[in-house]
Structure formats: C-alpha cells, structure tokens
C-alpha positions as semicolon CSV with decimal commas, in nm:
position;residue;x (nm);y (nm);z (nm)
1;X;9,314;9,306;13,505
2;X;9,109;9,074;13,288
3;X;9,416;8,864;13,212
4;X;9,426;8,927;12,839
5;X;9,770;9,088;12,838
6;X;10,044;9,018;13,088
7;X;10,297;9,267;13,219
8;X;10,562;9,070;13,032
9;X;10,366;9,112;12,706
10;X;10,350;9,489;12,761
11;X;10,721;9,516;12,840
12;X;10,810;9,304;12,536
13;X;10,589;9,522;12,314
14;X;10,738;9,846;12,452
15;X;11,090;9,705;12,407
16;X;11,018;9,612;12,043
17;X;10,871;9,958;11,975
18;X;11,165;10,138;12,137
19;X;11,416;9,923;11,947
20;X;11,246;9,995;11,612
21;X;11,277;10,368;11,684
22;X;11,641;10,332;11,789
23;X;11,725;10,123;11,481
24;X;11,564;10,390;11,262
25;X;11,802;10,643;11,423
26;X;12,093;10,448;11,275
27;X;11,978;10,560;10,929
28;X;12,007;10,930;11,014
29;X;12,307;11,095;10,854
30;X;12,289;11,414;11,060
31;X;12,101;11,556;11,356
32;X;12,137;11,699;11,703
33;X;12,098;11,513;12,029
34;X;12,178;11,559;12,394
35;X;12,259;11,280;12,634
36;X;12,270;11,335;13,008
37;X;12,414;11,029;13,182
38;X;12,320;11,162;13,528
39;X;11,951;11,211;13,451
40;X;11,721;10,920;13,531
41;X;11,367;10,883;13,394
42;X;11,088;10,999;13,622
43;X;10,920;10,739;13,841
44;X;10,592;10,755;13,646
45;X;10,767;10,620;13,332
46;X;10,792;10,256;13,237
47;X;11,158;10,164;13,205
48;X;11,266;9,874;12,991
49;X;11,617;9,734;13,028
50;X;11,795;9,705;12,693
51;X;12,149;9,577;12,637
52;X;12,332;9,864;12,465
53;X;12,597;9,642;12,306
54;X;12,330;9,428;12,139
55;X;12,150;9,740;12,015
56;X;12,470;9,875;11,857
57;X;12,552;9,541;11,693
58;X;12,199;9,493;11,558
59;X;12,177;9,858;11,453
60;X;12,500;9,829;11,254
61;X;12,383;9,508;11,090
62;X;12,046;9,665;11,001
63;X;12,216;9,975;10,862
64;X;12,415;9,762;10,619
65;X;12,105;9,562;10,528
66;X;11,901;9,885;10,494
67;X;12,155;10,027;10,247
68;X;12,145;9,708;10,040
69;X;11,764;9,697;10,046
70;X;11,739;10,062;9,942
71;X;11,967;9,991;9,646
72;X;11,747;9,698;9,543
73;X;11,413;9,871;9,613
74;X;11,469;10,246;9,606
75;X;11,102;10,325;9,542
76;X;10,810;10,190;9,746
77;X;10,556;10,333;9,502
78;X;10,602;10,036;9,269
79;X;10,359;9,747;9,243
80;X;10,411;9,374;9,252
81;X;10,257;9,079;9,079
82;X;10,306;8,708;9,112
83;X;10,539;8,556;8,856
84;X;10,373;8,384;8,563
85;X;10,601;8,083;8,575
86;X;10,731;8,020;8,924
87;X;11,034;7,798;8,930
88;X;11,107;7,487;9,132
89;X;11,248;7,690;9,423
90;X;10,893;7,779;9,532
91;X;10,825;7,426;9,651
92;X;11,066;7,475;9,941
93;X;10,951;7,821;10,051
94;X;10,824;7,863;10,406
95;X;10,662;8,201;10,465
96;X;10,624;8,374;10,800
97;X;10,290;8,513;10,916
98;X;10,407;8,864;10,815
99;X;10,503;8,740;10,469
100;X;10,164;8,569;10,423
101;X;9,993;8,896;10,514
102;X;10,198;9,077;10,251
103;X;10,121;8,802;9,996
104;X;9,749;8,853;10,054
105;X;9,782;9,218;9,939
106;X;9,994;9,157;9,629
107;X;9,802;9,301;9,339
108;X;9,911;9,539;9,062
109;X;9,671;9,800;9,204
110;X;9,850;9,805;9,543
111;X;10,186;9,977;9,575
112;X;10,446;9,834;9,810
113;X;10,394;10,143;10,027
114;X;10,019;10,071;10,051
115;X;10,088;9,709;10,140
116;X;10,325;9,822;10,417
117;X;10,067;10,065;10,555
118;X;9,789;9,804;10,544
119;X;10,009;9,561;10,739
120;X;10,158;9,822;10,973
121;X;10,511;9,744;10,854
122;X;10,807;9,981;10,855
123;X;10,992;10,064;10,533
124;X;11,274;9,836;10,646
125;X;11,037;9,545;10,713
126;X;10,848;9,572;10,384
127;X;11,169;9,609;10,185
128;X;11,315;9,299;10,352
129;X;11,001;9,093;10,284
130;X;10,965;9,208;9,922
131;X;11,337;9,156;9,856
132;X;11,308;8,799;9,986
133;X;11,007;8,731;9,765
134;X;11,186;8,877;9,462
135;X;11,493;8,662;9,528
136;X;11,273;8,353;9,569
137;X;11,108;8,420;9,233
138;X;10,764;8,453;9,391
139;X;10,690;8,806;9,269
140;X;10,812;9,054;9,012
141;X;10,811;9,433;9,004
142;X;10,570;9,629;8,789
143;X;10,716;9,969;8,711
144;X;10,470;10,228;8,586
145;X;10,572;10,348;8,240
146;X;10,568;10,724;8,193
147;X;10,665;10,789;7,831
148;X;10,701;11,139;7,689
149;X;10,385;11,262;7,520
150;X;10,413;11,352;7,155
151;X;10,235;11,651;7,000
152;X;9,967;11,416;6,861
153;X;9,909;11,266;7,208
154;X;9,875;11,611;7,363
155;X;9,599;11,675;7,109
156;X;9,431;11,356;7,229
157;X;9,542;11,117;6,955
158;X;9,699;10,792;7,082
159;X;10,030;10,679;6,935
160;X;10,065;10,357;6,736
161;X;10,256;10,196;7,022
162;X;9,977;10,293;7,264
163;X;9,715;10,146;7,033
164;X;9,918;9,826;7,004
165;X;9,967;9,809;7,381
166;X;9,593;9,849;7,439
167;X;9,510;9,553;7,215
168;X;9,450;9,226;7,392
169;X;9,722;8,959;7,376
170;X;9,490;8,746;7,160
171;X;9,459;9,024;6,901
172;X;9,835;9,077;6,904
173;X;9,895;8,705;6,856
174;X;9,650;8,683;6,568
175;X;9,828;8,971;6,392
176;X;10,162;8,796;6,439
177;X;10,012;8,468;6,316
178;X;9,871;8,637;6,004
179;X;10,208;8,798;5,933
180;X;10,384;8,463;5,965
181;X;10,127;8,299;5,735
182;X;10,166;8,577;5,478
183;X;10,547;8,543;5,486
184;X;10,516;8,165;5,442
185;X;10,286;8,223;5,142
186;X;10,547;8,432;4,963
C-alpha cells in the first residue's frame, strides 16, 4: 500500500522462486509425485502463469550444466583465493552484481558453501559463478591438505615436511640461496 513493491514485482519474485524449485526437481534421480490435471488451486492462492515448454527446455539445459558444474566443483567446502598473477584476460571481464558480491567474500577462510549462504545463492548459482571465475583466471581453488599422521606426529612431534611448510617463504628462500652459494663454492 505504501508503493514500495508493486504487484508485478511480487508476481515476478514468486515466479522466480517457483522456477528455482522446479529446476531443482530436474536434478532428482528418483522420487514419488502425483499430478491431478482436474484439480485447480484454491482461490486463496496466488497463481502465476508459467510456460511449461520453456520450463522443460530450461530445466534440461540446467541439468546438463549442473552435471558439468558438479564435475568441475564436486565439493563446496573448498576455499578460494585470488590468483597471484592474473593474466591479460582480466582486463575484459565484466562482473554482474551477484559476481561482485561473491568476489567480496573471497578469502581462504571462507568456503564456497559459506559464500553461497552469505549471498543467499543456490548450489547451482554459486557453482556457475565460481566456475566462471576459475575459467577467467580470477581465482584459484585452495584444497585443504589432510595428510596421514605418522607415529611421531600422533605423539605430538611435527614431521620435517610440516616444519618446512611452517617456515616463512623468506626463510625457505634463504635456505635455498645458501645451498646454491655452497654448491657454487665447491
């Protein structure tokens, strides 16, 4: 009544919500349903006309895209970081508002799942956005390493590789530099 949201805005929002649910149904591999063609919705319900042919076409397209995206990003509990050396392709990138929102949350501490939840994005939407950013060379995946613990590690003693990994890059470089200098001196 205050004029903030029009009836058209509400119908468009309901349509988008219903379509997202219907498109998610395309990913189901099994389930039960019942359809009664002679039963109309009650009069107290908001009905939104949707073209069935368009829904089927878009649902099929999304299903194929969903399968490809799941192959590329099977796990949403990974983190992202910006690439160290972005290539020339980044100059021509135009991001949508949704993509900019995702970009603002990219941090190794945030998983892709957390970014999706913070931006109210579906798994399909976040996978599509992240896949596009990966292909553009904007971000790269950080996979958490879970190596097997040795007997010494179980007793609380770090391995040599862990100690080396915990050293700063500057320390590692200085060790390499000293080794090179020593080899040159031989």
